[in-house]
N, C-alpha and C positions, 0 to 999 in steps of 0.2 A: 908876125902871134900866128899868123892861116898858115904859114908856110910851116910853121913846127906843128902843128896839128897835123896840117896833113904829109911831113915826114914821119909823126908818129903812127899811122894809120896804116902809111907803106908799108911801115919796119915791121907791124905787128904781122902783115899782110904777110911780109915775107917770111918773117918766122912760124906763121903757122903753115905757110906751103911749103917748106923743110922740112916739116915735123912729119908731114903727111907724105911727104915723098919718102923721107927714110922709113916709114913706117910702111911704106909699100914694098920699099923693099928688104925688110926684115922679114915681112910675109912671105916674100917670095925665095928666101933663102941668101940673096944675095949678100947682104949688108950683115954679118955678124957684130951681135955687140959685146 
């Protein structure tokens, strides 16, 4: 159970990091949505 909770936290953190990364690319005009 502890493993599942840790996995949920890690995946949520990864999604947040990816979102902020793509937002940075869009802000710099590198990524077009």
